[in-house]
TORKOL-4160 file (C-alpha; in steps of 0.2 Angstrom, whole numbers, padded with zeros to 4 digits, m for minus):
382
<pt num="1" X="0079" Y="m0095" Z="m0039"/>
<pt num="2" X="0079" Y="m0076" Z="m0039"/>
<pt num="3" X="0075" Y="m0068" Z="m0022"/>
<pt num="4" X="0058" Y="m0060" Z="m0020"/>
<pt num="5" X="0053" Y="m0044" Z="m0011"/>
<pt num="6" X="0034" Y="m0043" Z="m0008"/>
<pt num="7" X="0029" Y="m0025" Z="m0005"/>
<pt num="8" X="0011" Y="m0029" Z="0000"/>
<pt num="9" X="0007" Y="m0042" Z="0013"/>
<pt num="10" X="m0008" Y="m0039" Z="0024"/>
<pt num="11" X="m0007" Y="m0044" Z="0042"/>
<pt num="12" X="m0020" Y="m0042" Z="0056"/>
<pt num="13" X="m0025" Y="m0045" Z="0074"/>
<pt num="14" X="m0035" Y="m0061" Z="0078"/>
<pt num="15" X="m0045" Y="m0052" Z="0091"/>
<pt num="16" X="m0049" Y="m0033" Z="0092"/>
<pt num="17" X="m0044" Y="m0035" Z="0111"/>
<pt num="18" X="m0026" Y="m0036" Z="0105"/>
<pt num="19" X="m0027" Y="m0018" Z="0100"/>
<pt num="20" X="m0039" Y="m0011" Z="0112"/>
<pt num="21" X="m0026" Y="m0013" Z="0126"/>
<pt num="22" X="m0015" Y="0000" Z="0117"/>
<pt num="23" X="m0028" Y="0014" Z="0117"/>
<pt num="24" X="m0029" Y="0028" Z="0130"/>
<pt num="25" X="m0041" Y="0024" Z="0144"/>
<pt num="26" X="m0055" Y="0035" Z="0138"/>
<pt num="27" X="m0056" Y="0026" Z="0122"/>
<pt num="28" X="m0055" Y="0009" Z="0130"/>
<pt num="29" X="m0072" Y="0011" Z="0138"/>
<pt num="30" X="m0078" Y="0018" Z="0121"/>
<pt num="31" X="m0072" Y="0003" Z="0111"/>
<pt num="32" X="m0080" Y="m0009" Z="0123"/>
<pt num="33" X="m0097" Y="m0002" Z="0120"/>
<pt num="34" X="m0109" Y="m0003" Z="0105"/>
<pt num="35" X="m0099" Y="0008" Z="0094"/>
<pt num="36" X="m0082" Y="0001" Z="0089"/>
<pt num="37" X="m0067" Y="0009" Z="0081"/>
<pt num="38" X="m0054" Y="m0002" Z="0074"/>
<pt num="39" X="m0061" Y="m0014" Z="0060"/>
<pt num="40" X="m0074" Y="m0017" Z="0047"/>
<pt num="41" X="m0093" Y="m0013" Z="0048"/>
<pt num="42" X="m0101" Y="m0026" Z="0058"/>
<pt num="43" X="m0087" Y="m0028" Z="0070"/>
<pt num="44" X="m0088" Y="m0019" Z="0087"/>
<pt num="45" X="m0071" Y="m0010" Z="0082"/>
<pt num="46" X="m0076" Y="0001" Z="0068"/>
<pt num="47" X="m0087" Y="0016" Z="0068"/>
<pt num="48" X="m0104" Y="0009" Z="0062"/>
<pt num="49" X="m0107" Y="0012" Z="0044"/>
<pt num="50" X="m0090" Y="0019" Z="0040"/>
<pt num="51" X="m0086" Y="0006" Z="0027"/>
<pt num="52" X="m0095" Y="0006" Z="0011"/>
<pt num="53" X="m0104" Y="m0010" Z="0007"/>
<pt num="54" X="m0106" Y="m0017" Z="m0011"/>
<pt num="55" X="m0115" Y="m0033" Z="m0016"/>
<pt num="56" X="m0104" Y="m0049" Z="m0014"/>
<pt num="57" X="m0093" Y="m0051" Z="m0029"/>
<pt num="58" X="m0096" Y="m0070" Z="m0029"/>
<pt num="59" X="m0081" Y="m0075" Z="m0018"/>
<pt num="60" X="m0073" Y="m0073" Z="m0001"/>
<pt num="61" X="m0061" Y="m0058" Z="0002"/>
<pt num="62" X="m0048" Y="m0071" Z="0008"/>
<pt num="63" X="m0041" Y="m0085" Z="m0002"/>
<pt num="64" X="m0050" Y="m0101" Z="0005"/>
<pt num="65" X="m0034" Y="m0110" Z="0006"/>
<pt num="66" X="m0027" Y="m0096" Z="0017"/>
<pt num="67" X="m0042" Y="m0097" Z="0029"/>
<pt num="68" X="m0037" Y="m0107" Z="0045"/>
<pt num="69" X="m0047" Y="m0121" Z="0051"/>
<pt num="70" X="m0046" Y="m0116" Z="0069"/>
<pt num="71" X="m0057" Y="m0101" Z="0067"/>
<pt num="72" X="m0043" Y="m0088" Z="0067"/>
<pt num="73" X="m0041" Y="m0074" Z="0054"/>
<pt num="74" X="m0030" Y="m0075" Z="0039"/>
<pt num="75" X="m0015" Y="m0064" Z="0041"/>
<pt num="76" X="m0016" Y="m0065" Z="0060"/>
<pt num="77" X="m0002" Y="m0079" Z="0062"/>
<pt num="78" X="0016" Y="m0077" Z="0058"/>
<pt num="79" X="0019" Y="m0095" Z="0058"/>
<pt num="80" X="0005" Y="m0098" Z="0044"/>
<pt num="81" X="0012" Y="m0083" Z="0034"/>
<pt num="82" X="0029" Y="m0091" Z="0035"/>
<pt num="83" X="0022" Y="m0108" Z="0029"/>
<pt num="84" X="0011" Y="m0101" Z="0015"/>
<pt num="85" X="0021" Y="m0086" Z="0009"/>
<pt num="86" X="0039" Y="m0083" Z="0015"/>
<pt num="87" X="0047" Y="m0100" Z="0014"/>
<pt num="88" X="0038" Y="m0107" Z="m0002"/>
<pt num="89" X="0040" Y="m0092" Z="m0012"/>
<pt num="90" X="0058" Y="m0087" Z="m0007"/>
<pt num="91" X="0052" Y="m0070" Z="0000"/>
<pt num="92" X="0067" Y="m0061" Z="0007"/>
<pt num="93" X="0058" Y="m0046" Z="0013"/>
<pt num="94" X="0039" Y="m0044" Z="0016"/>
<pt num="95" X="0032" Y="m0027" Z="0019"/>
<pt num="96" X="0017" Y="m0028" Z="0031"/>
<pt num="97" X="0003" Y="m0016" Z="0026"/>
<pt num="98" X="m0011" Y="m0020" Z="0039"/>
<pt num="99" X="m0028" Y="m0024" Z="0033"/>
<pt num="100" X="m0028" Y="m0011" Z="0026"/>
<pt num="101" X="m0028" Y="0003" Z="0039"/>
<pt num="102" X="m0045" Y="0010" Z="0038"/>
<pt num="103" X="m0044" Y="0017" Z="0055"/>
<pt num="104" X="m0036" Y="0032" Z="0047"/>
<pt num="105" X="m0054" Y="0036" Z="0040"/>
<pt num="106" X="m0063" Y="0037" Z="0057"/>
<pt num="107" X="m0073" Y="0053" Z="0057"/>
<pt num="108" X="m0067" Y="0059" Z="0074"/>
<pt num="109" X="m0049" Y="0065" Z="0071"/>
<pt num="110" X="m0044" Y="0063" Z="0089"/>
<pt num="111" X="m0051" Y="0045" Z="0089"/>
<pt num="112" X="m0043" Y="0041" Z="0072"/>
<pt num="113" X="m0026" Y="0048" Z="0079"/>
<pt num="114" X="m0026" Y="0037" Z="0095"/>
<pt num="115" X="m0033" Y="0022" Z="0085"/>
<pt num="116" X="m0019" Y="0023" Z="0072"/>
<pt num="117" X="m0006" Y="0025" Z="0086"/>
<pt num="118" X="m0013" Y="0009" Z="0095"/>
<pt num="119" X="m0012" Y="m0001" Z="0079"/>
<pt num="120" X="0006" Y="0005" Z="0076"/>
<pt num="121" X="0010" Y="0000" Z="0094"/>
<pt num="122" X="0002" Y="m0017" Z="0092"/>
<pt num="123" X="0011" Y="m0020" Z="0076"/>
<pt num="124" X="0028" Y="m0015" Z="0084"/>
<pt num="125" X="0026" Y="m0027" Z="0099"/>
<pt num="126" X="0017" Y="m0041" Z="0090"/>
<pt num="127" X="0025" Y="m0042" Z="0073"/>
<pt num="128" X="0041" Y="m0031" Z="0072"/>
<pt num="129" X="0048" Y="m0040" Z="0088"/>
<pt num="130" X="0047" Y="m0057" Z="0078"/>
<pt num="131" X="0066" Y="m0063" Z="0076"/>
<pt num="132" X="0064" Y="m0065" Z="0057"/>
<pt num="133" X="0074" Y="m0052" Z="0047"/>
<pt num="134" X="0063" Y="m0054" Z="0032"/>
<pt num="135" X="0049" Y="m0045" Z="0041"/>
<pt num="136" X="0047" Y="m0026" Z="0037"/>
<pt num="137" X="0032" Y="m0015" Z="0040"/>
<pt num="138" X="0023" Y="0001" Z="0036"/>
<pt num="139" X="0019" Y="0014" Z="0048"/>
<pt num="140" X="0001" Y="0018" Z="0047"/>
<pt num="141" X="m0001" Y="0037" Z="0045"/>
<pt num="142" X="m0016" Y="0047" Z="0052"/>
<pt num="143" X="m0021" Y="0060" Z="0040"/>
<pt num="144" X="m0035" Y="0071" Z="0048"/>
<pt num="145" X="m0021" Y="0081" Z="0057"/>
<pt num="146" X="m0005" Y="0081" Z="0045"/>
<pt num="147" X="0006" Y="0088" Z="0059"/>
<pt num="148" X="0001" Y="0074" Z="0070"/>
<pt num="149" X="0004" Y="0062" Z="0055"/>
<pt num="150" X="0021" Y="0068" Z="0053"/>
<pt num="151" X="0025" Y="0065" Z="0072"/>
<pt num="152" X="0018" Y="0047" Z="0070"/>
<pt num="153" X="0030" Y="0044" Z="0056"/>
<pt num="154" X="0045" Y="0051" Z="0066"/>
<pt num="155" X="0040" Y="0041" Z="0081"/>
<pt num="156" X="0039" Y="0024" Z="0072"/>
<pt num="157" X="0053" Y="0027" Z="0059"/>
<pt num="158" X="0065" Y="0025" Z="0074"/>
<pt num="159" X="0062" Y="0006" Z="0073"/>
<pt num="160" X="0074" Y="m0002" Z="0061"/>
<pt num="161" X="0060" Y="m0013" Z="0053"/>
<pt num="162" X="0049" Y="0001" Z="0048"/>
<pt num="163" X="0051" Y="0003" Z="0029"/>
<pt num="164" X="0037" Y="0015" Z="0023"/>
<pt num="165" X="0024" Y="0028" Z="0028"/>
<pt num="166" X="0007" Y="0021" Z="0023"/>
<pt num="167" X="m0007" Y="0033" Z="0018"/>
<pt num="168" X="m0025" Y="0025" Z="0016"/>
<pt num="169" X="m0039" Y="0037" Z="0018"/>
<pt num="170" X="m0038" Y="0055" Z="0013"/>
<pt num="171" X="m0047" Y="0062" Z="0028"/>
<pt num="172" X="m0046" Y="0080" Z="0022"/>
<pt num="173" X="m0053" Y="0076" Z="0005"/>
<pt num="174" X="m0038" Y="0081" Z="m0004"/>
<pt num="175" X="m0026" Y="0071" Z="m0016"/>
<pt num="176" X="m0011" Y="0066" Z="m0006"/>
<pt num="177" X="0001" Y="0077" Z="m0015"/>
<pt num="178" X="m0009" Y="0092" Z="m0010"/>
<pt num="179" X="0001" Y="0105" Z="0001"/>
<pt num="180" X="m0010" Y="0102" Z="0015"/>
<pt num="181" X="m0001" Y="0086" Z="0018"/>
<pt num="182" X="0016" Y="0094" Z="0017"/>
<pt num="183" X="0021" Y="0089" Z="0035"/>
<pt num="184" X="0019" Y="0071" Z="0030"/>
<pt num="185" X="0029" Y="0073" Z="0014"/>
<pt num="186" X="0043" Y="0081" Z="0024"/>
<pt num="187" X="0043" Y="0069" Z="0038"/>
<pt num="188" X="0044" Y="0054" Z="0026"/>
<pt num="189" X="0058" Y="0062" Z="0016"/>
<pt num="190" X="0068" Y="0067" Z="0031"/>
<pt num="191" X="0066" Y="0049" Z="0039"/>
<pt num="192" X="0071" Y="0041" Z="0022"/>
<pt num="193" X="0055" Y="0032" Z="0020"/>
<pt num="194" X="0045" Y="0030" Z="0004"/>
<pt num="195" X="0026" Y="0035" Z="0005"/>
<pt num="196" X="0014" Y="0020" Z="0000"/>
<pt num="197" X="m0004" Y="0024" Z="m0005"/>
<pt num="198" X="m0015" Y="0009" Z="m0003"/>
<pt num="199" X="m0031" Y="0007" Z="m0013"/>
<pt num="200" X="m0047" Y="0006" Z="m0002"/>
<pt num="201" X="m0047" Y="0022" Z="0008"/>
<pt num="202" X="m0059" Y="0030" Z="m0005"/>
<pt num="203" X="m0072" Y="0018" Z="0003"/>
<pt num="204" X="m0072" Y="0024" Z="0021"/>
<pt num="205" X="m0085" Y="0036" Z="0028"/>
<pt num="206" X="m0089" Y="0052" Z="0019"/>
<pt num="207" X="m0075" Y="0064" Z="0026"/>
<pt num="208" X="m0068" Y="0066" Z="0008"/>
<pt num="209" X="m0066" Y="0056" Z="m0008"/>
<pt num="210" X="m0054" Y="0059" Z="m0022"/>
<pt num="211" X="m0063" Y="0048" Z="m0035"/>
<pt num="212" X="m0070" Y="0057" Z="m0050"/>
<pt num="213" X="m0089" Y="0059" Z="m0048"/>
<pt num="214" X="m0088" Y="0055" Z="m0030"/>
<pt num="215" X="m0092" Y="0038" Z="m0022"/>
<pt num="216" X="m0096" Y="0023" Z="m0034"/>
<pt num="217" X="m0113" Y="0018" Z="m0032"/>
<pt num="218" X="m0111" Y="0000" Z="m0037"/>
<pt num="219" X="m0097" Y="m0013" Z="m0036"/>
<pt num="220" X="m0095" Y="m0013" Z="m0055"/>
<pt num="221" X="m0092" Y="0005" Z="m0055"/>
<pt num="222" X="m0080" Y="0003" Z="m0040"/>
<pt num="223" X="m0070" Y="m0011" Z="m0049"/>
<pt num="224" X="m0069" Y="m0002" Z="m0066"/>
<pt num="225" X="m0064" Y="0015" Z="m0059"/>
<pt num="226" X="m0052" Y="0011" Z="m0044"/>
<pt num="227" X="m0037" Y="0017" Z="m0054"/>
<pt num="228" X="m0044" Y="0035" Z="m0054"/>
<pt num="229" X="m0038" Y="0040" Z="m0036"/>
<pt num="230" X="m0021" Y="0033" Z="m0041"/>
<pt num="231" X="m0020" Y="0045" Z="m0056"/>
<pt num="232" X="m0026" Y="0059" Z="m0045"/>
<pt num="233" X="m0013" Y="0056" Z="m0032"/>
<pt num="234" X="0001" Y="0055" Z="m0044"/>
<pt num="235" X="m0004" Y="0071" Z="m0054"/>
<pt num="236" X="m0005" Y="0080" Z="m0037"/>
<pt num="237" X="0013" Y="0075" Z="m0032"/>
<pt num="238" X="0020" Y="0082" Z="m0048"/>
<pt num="239" X="0009" Y="0097" Z="m0050"/>
<pt num="240" X="0012" Y="0103" Z="m0032"/>
<pt num="241" X="0031" Y="0101" Z="m0034"/>
<pt num="242" X="0033" Y="0088" Z="m0020"/>
<pt num="243" X="0047" Y="0079" Z="m0030"/>
<pt num="244" X="0056" Y="0096" Z="m0033"/>
<pt num="245" X="0056" Y="0099" Z="m0014"/>
<pt num="246" X="0061" Y="0081" Z="m0009"/>
<pt num="247" X="0071" Y="0074" Z="m0024"/>
<pt num="248" X="0074" Y="0058" Z="m0015"/>
<pt num="249" X="0056" Y="0054" Z="m0011"/>
<pt num="250" X="0047" Y="0040" Z="m0019"/>
<pt num="251" X="0028" Y="0036" Z="m0019"/>
<pt num="252" X="0022" Y="0018" Z="m0021"/>
<pt num="253" X="0004" Y="0015" Z="m0028"/>
<pt num="254" X="m0002" Y="m0001" Z="m0020"/>
<pt num="255" X="m0016" Y="m0011" Z="m0028"/>
<pt num="256" X="m0022" Y="0001" Z="m0040"/>
<pt num="257" X="m0018" Y="m0010" Z="m0055"/>
<pt num="258" X="m0005" Y="m0005" Z="m0068"/>
<pt num="259" X="m0012" Y="m0002" Z="m0086"/>
<pt num="260" X="m0017" Y="0016" Z="m0083"/>
<pt num="261" X="0001" Y="0022" Z="m0082"/>
<pt num="262" X="0005" Y="0024" Z="m0100"/>
<pt num="263" X="m0010" Y="0034" Z="m0104"/>
<pt num="264" X="m0008" Y="0045" Z="m0089"/>
<pt num="265" X="0010" Y="0049" Z="m0094"/>
<pt num="266" X="0006" Y="0053" Z="m0112"/>
<pt num="267" X="m0007" Y="0065" Z="m0106"/>
<pt num="268" X="0004" Y="0073" Z="m0094"/>
<pt num="269" X="0018" Y="0075" Z="m0106"/>
<pt num="270" X="0007" Y="0082" Z="m0119"/>
<pt num="271" X="0001" Y="0095" Z="m0107"/>
<pt num="272" X="0018" Y="0099" Z="m0099"/>
<pt num="273" X="0017" Y="0117" Z="m0105"/>
<pt num="274" X="0001" Y="0120" Z="m0097"/>
<pt num="275" X="0007" Y="0112" Z="m0081"/>
<pt num="276" X="0021" Y="0124" Z="m0080"/>
<pt num="277" X="0011" Y="0139" Z="m0084"/>
<pt num="278" X="0000" Y="0135" Z="m0068"/>
<pt num="279" X="0013" Y="0126" Z="m0058"/>
<pt num="280" X="0031" Y="0134" Z="m0058"/>
<pt num="281" X="0037" Y="0118" Z="m0049"/>
<pt num="282" X="0035" Y="0107" Z="m0064"/>
<pt num="283" X="0053" Y="0109" Z="m0070"/>
<pt num="284" X="0055" Y="0092" Z="m0079"/>
<pt num="285" X="0045" Y="0082" Z="m0091"/>
<pt num="286" X="0032" Y="0073" Z="m0081"/>
<pt num="287" X="0038" Y="0056" Z="m0087"/>
<pt num="288" X="0054" Y="0060" Z="m0078"/>
<pt num="289" X="0045" Y="0062" Z="m0062"/>
<pt num="290" X="0036" Y="0046" Z="m0064"/>
<pt num="291" X="0052" Y="0037" Z="m0069"/>
<pt num="292" X="0062" Y="0043" Z="m0054"/>
<pt num="293" X="0048" Y="0044" Z="m0040"/>
<pt num="294" X="0033" Y="0034" Z="m0044"/>
<pt num="295" X="0032" Y="0015" Z="m0041"/>
<pt num="296" X="0017" Y="0004" Z="m0044"/>
<pt num="297" X="0013" Y="m0014" Z="m0036"/>
<pt num="298" X="0011" Y="m0028" Z="m0049"/>
<pt num="299" X="m0005" Y="m0034" Z="m0040"/>
<pt num="300" X="m0018" Y="m0034" Z="m0047"/>
<pt num="301" X="m0013" Y="m0035" Z="m0065"/>
<pt num="302" X="m0026" Y="m0032" Z="m0078"/>
<pt num="303" X="m0032" Y="m0047" Z="m0088"/>
<pt num="304" X="m0023" Y="m0044" Z="m0104"/>
<pt num="305" X="m0013" Y="m0057" Z="m0113"/>
<pt num="306" X="0005" Y="m0056" Z="m0110"/>
<pt num="307" X="0008" Y="m0050" Z="m0128"/>
<pt num="308" X="m0005" Y="m0036" Z="m0126"/>
<pt num="309" X="0002" Y="m0031" Z="m0109"/>
<pt num="310" X="0020" Y="m0030" Z="m0115"/>
<pt num="311" X="0015" Y="m0020" Z="m0130"/>
<pt num="312" X="0006" Y="m0008" Z="m0118"/>
<pt num="313" X="0020" Y="m0006" Z="m0106"/>
<pt num="314" X="0033" Y="m0004" Z="m0119"/>
<pt num="315" X="0025" Y="0013" Z="m0124"/>
<pt num="316" X="0037" Y="0019" Z="m0111"/>
<pt num="317" X="0052" Y="0007" Z="m0109"/>
<pt num="318" X="0056" Y="0014" Z="m0092"/>
<pt num="319" X="0040" Y="0007" Z="m0084"/>
<pt num="320" X="0049" Y="m0010" Z="m0081"/>
<pt num="321" X="0059" Y="0001" Z="m0068"/>
<pt num="322" X="0044" Y="0006" Z="m0058"/>
<pt num="323" X="0035" Y="m0010" Z="m0055"/>
<pt num="324" X="0037" Y="m0018" Z="m0038"/>
<pt num="325" X="0031" Y="m0036" Z="m0035"/>
<pt num="326" X="0017" Y="m0039" Z="m0023"/>
<pt num="327" X="0006" Y="m0054" Z="m0018"/>
<pt num="328" X="m0008" Y="m0045" Z="m0009"/>
<pt num="329" X="m0007" Y="m0060" Z="0003"/>
<pt num="330" X="m0019" Y="m0067" Z="0010"/>
<pt num="331" X="m0033" Y="m0059" Z="m0001"/>
<pt num="332" X="m0043" Y="m0069" Z="m0014"/>
<pt num="333" X="m0033" Y="m0063" Z="m0029"/>
<pt num="334" X="m0016" Y="m0065" Z="m0022"/>
<pt num="335" X="m0002" Y="m0067" Z="m0035"/>
<pt num="336" X="0014" Y="m0077" Z="m0034"/>
<pt num="337" X="0030" Y="m0075" Z="m0044"/>
<pt num="338" X="0026" Y="m0089" Z="m0055"/>
<pt num="339" X="0010" Y="m0081" Z="m0061"/>
<pt num="340" X="0019" Y="m0065" Z="m0064"/>
<pt num="341" X="0033" Y="m0073" Z="m0074"/>
<pt num="342" X="0019" Y="m0080" Z="m0086"/>
<pt num="343" X="0012" Y="m0063" Z="m0088"/>
<pt num="344" X="0027" Y="m0051" Z="m0090"/>
<pt num="345" X="0043" Y="m0053" Z="m0100"/>
<pt num="346" X="0055" Y="m0064" Z="m0091"/>
<pt num="347" X="0069" Y="m0052" Z="m0094"/>
<pt num="348" X="0060" Y="m0040" Z="m0082"/>
<pt num="349" X="0060" Y="m0052" Z="m0068"/>
<pt num="350" X="0076" Y="m0047" Z="m0058"/>
<pt num="351" X="0070" Y="m0029" Z="m0058"/>
<pt num="352" X="0052" Y="m0033" Z="m0054"/>
<pt num="353" X="0055" Y="m0046" Z="m0041"/>
<pt num="354" X="0069" Y="m0038" Z="m0030"/>
<pt num="355" X="0080" Y="m0025" Z="m0039"/>
<pt num="356" X="0067" Y="m0011" Z="m0040"/>
<pt num="357" X="0061" Y="m0014" Z="m0022"/>
<pt num="358" X="0079" Y="m0013" Z="m0016"/>
<pt num="359" X="0081" Y="0003" Z="m0025"/>
<pt num="360" X="0065" Y="0010" Z="m0018"/>
<pt num="361" X="0067" Y="0005" Z="0000"/>
<pt num="362" X="0086" Y="0007" Z="0001"/>
<pt num="363" X="0090" Y="m0012" Z="0003"/>
<pt num="364" X="0106" Y="m0020" Z="m0003"/>
<pt num="365" X="0104" Y="m0031" Z="m0019"/>
<pt num="366" X="0119" Y="m0042" Z="m0015"/>
<pt num="367" X="0112" Y="m0046" Z="0002"/>
<pt num="368" X="0095" Y="m0051" Z="m0005"/>
<pt num="369" X="0105" Y="m0063" Z="m0017"/>
<pt num="370" X="0115" Y="m0070" Z="m0003"/>
<pt num="371" X="0100" Y="m0073" Z="0007"/>
<pt num="372" X="0091" Y="m0082" Z="m0007"/>
<pt num="373" X="0096" Y="m0100" Z="m0003"/>
<pt num="374" X="0080" Y="m0109" Z="m0009"/>
<pt num="375" X="0086" Y="m0118" Z="m0025"/>
<pt num="376" X="0068" Y="m0123" Z="m0030"/>
<pt num="377" X="0051" Y="m0117" Z="m0026"/>
<pt num="378" X="0041" Y="m0129" Z="m0016"/>
<pt num="379" X="0024" Y="m0122" Z="m0021"/>
<pt num="380" X="0014" Y="m0107" Z="m0028"/>
<pt num="381" X="m0003" Y="m0099" Z="m0025"/>
<pt num="382" X="m0010" Y="m0105" Z="m0042"/>
């Protein structure tokens, strides 16, 4: 069985008190009051009303079979993660990406900064200390104050299990390739970390939004347009010359779906001359920047037939090089390798399941193969 690298695994605390202890004393008292700072609306730990609410989509956010019977939260237990994900699916590296890091969108920039630091400290002590070499993690990056965000990347990058710099909310209302975030680009590049951008930060508060037309008013609008921020971010990195300044930097788009890529590349290539007239930093064909620097998680795949999806992706054959496998564990629409194998060409699987991730994160392919000792899968999500 091929080794599996999962680039999007959500972990969380079972009790907000686990994280409050890492806050500065002035915020501990604040967190203990009626206004919370660290989690979703309705919890004492998120700025009230900071998370947009849409009508229920007909099902739970977490898969029912991943919800513990003891009342604890899905994603809060390493042992359950091992039993449900790591062991049965032959996962040799799992990149933890919080749930999903909305603390970066708190309106008060100093509160957001300290909350993010507390979450990173909790993660380092509670998860990165686990003696399992399969565990890797993002560093959550505060974005209100880019210089402070850069400092947080450098602080956490010293830990050998930190694998990426995670951006969630654009607190300054700019796409993440904007020059205002240059300190974050530089810190990630100098620390040898890819930048991951996770879907969902567009829904926090009203500090700034990068979706076309502003905040979606309904769930159906949100579901059908959630690729828009991804395209805006990708174009901003290319147009602002980030990849010319940092030729080894990679950017991973997580949970934005996949099928939008060919159309975006075609439009960029068709307008490359105009891009260069306005942006002297666009020195290559846009598709070359995408091929070398942009990576996209497989989850969630659009509901196209395998034949339709393959035809779409083969518009640009190099797209098999940019896809990184992700489960999105423990969310309701989590995908396993067996599902992906049915949807995408089998010849893509070595790249998709582990080779592309090894290249992106700087891990050794031979090591992943040697560690892959499970001869037969013992289960799947579907």
